[in-house]
Phi, psi and omega in degrees: 000136188268333183252154185297314181304330185295337183264358184271128181297328182290329179293313179303313186290318187293323181299308183295317181291335180289319176305317180290323175297322181294324177290318182302319185280355180293342183264352177296158179290146175313321178289356168268359185311315185260013182242257186294321182298317182292314181300307182292331178288319180294319174301309182300311179298326179297327176299311179297316183289329178283332173293317178298308186291326175293324183290343181266004181276165188266352183226152173298330177294320181288319185293316173304325183294320182282327178292329176295316176299317180299317183293316174305316178294318175307317177290332176295316180302312174307314178295326175297320176299323174295322178296313177296325173290317177306316181277006182057039173271338176227157182263173186298319176303315176289322171315305186296323182292312179288324173307306183299321184294319180287327176300317174308312182296317179297319177297323179287329174295310181300326177293313178301313174308309177305320185284348180276350175079194179248090178260000000 
């Protein structure tokens, strides 16, 4: 693997989860295509892209800034899960499964942020 981000476990997990979200929303109603479907996919992709972009920078402070944005996007995905459940696009089992996966990712992102120290 040629780039730093490709070796990051949080990037690999975020990439996998983005794919799961993309598959999940295929069952959403067509009238949600440009609403919740688009929003949750963009938020999930944003997690991956912010980790990537931040990892290519030259200081821990810059990397942390992008990790904070990735963390916010991951939290946005969780809020979208709540909306999808409320609108009955996903059932409770899928909600809990996806929630737990993103919760794990958020914990990992926050641990990485903490490990980078105060620069």
